[in-house]
C-alpha positions as semicolon CSV with decimal commas, in nm:
position;residue;x (nm);y (nm);z (nm)
1;M;20,412;-1,236;-14,768
2;P;20,392;-0,932;-14,965
3;K;20,057;-0,754;-14,860
4;E;19,942;-0,782;-15,229
5;V;19,965;-1,184;-15,222
6;A;19,713;-1,138;-14,919
7;V;19,495;-0,973;-15,099
8;I;19,479;-1,131;-15,409
9;G;19,420;-1,498;-15,138
10;L;19,123;-1,303;-14,950
11;I;18,933;-1,207;-15,359
12;V;18,996;-1,570;-15,481
13;V;18,833;-1,695;-15,141
14;A;18,542;-1,447;-15,201
15;G;18,496;-1,545;-15,500
16;F;18,531;-1,890;-15,416
17;L;18,234;-1,858;-15,102
18;A;18,051;-1,635;-15,417
19;G;18,013;-1,967;-15,633
20;G;17,917;-2,196;-15,373
21;V;17,619;-1,910;-15,294
22;Y;17,507;-2,005;-15,665
23;A;17,532;-2,361;-15,615
24;A;17,363;-2,346;-15,317
25;W;17,048;-2,119;-15,372
26;K;16,757;-2,336;-15,494
27;T;16,864;-2,615;-15,262
28;A;16,957;-2,475;-14,900
29;K;16,905;-2,095;-14,870
30;V;17,024;-2,036;-14,503
31;F;17,350;-2,213;-14,568
32;A;17,367;-2,003;-14,893
33;L;17,320;-1,687;-14,689
34;L;17,587;-1,800;-14,441
35;L;17,819;-1,849;-14,752
36;G;17,756;-1,518;-14,899
37;L;17,852;-1,340;-14,529
38;L;18,148;-1,482;-14,563
39;A;18,224;-1,419;-14,900
40;A;18,129;-1,045;-14,808
41;L;18,376;-1,029;-14,475
42;A;18,623;-1,172;-14,751
43;L;18,596;-0,892;-14,985
44;G;18,578;-0,668;-14,679
45;G;18,891;-0,804;-14,529
46;A;19,109;-0,748;-14,867
47;V;18,954;-0,382;-14,921
48;A;19,079;-0,338;-14,553
49;W;19,380;-0,490;-14,531
50;M;19,462;-0,281;-14,890
51;L;19,423;0,040;-14,725
């Protein structure tokens, strides 16, 4: 699998998780924070993988 495919996949996952943060923020703030942390990890993984 090319490196770029994995990076794009991680960015897509981070975007999906960020959308979950947006959707859950009003009702479940703790869950939204957990999703935000996971989104940040996915994005950081994409950046690290690209380097």
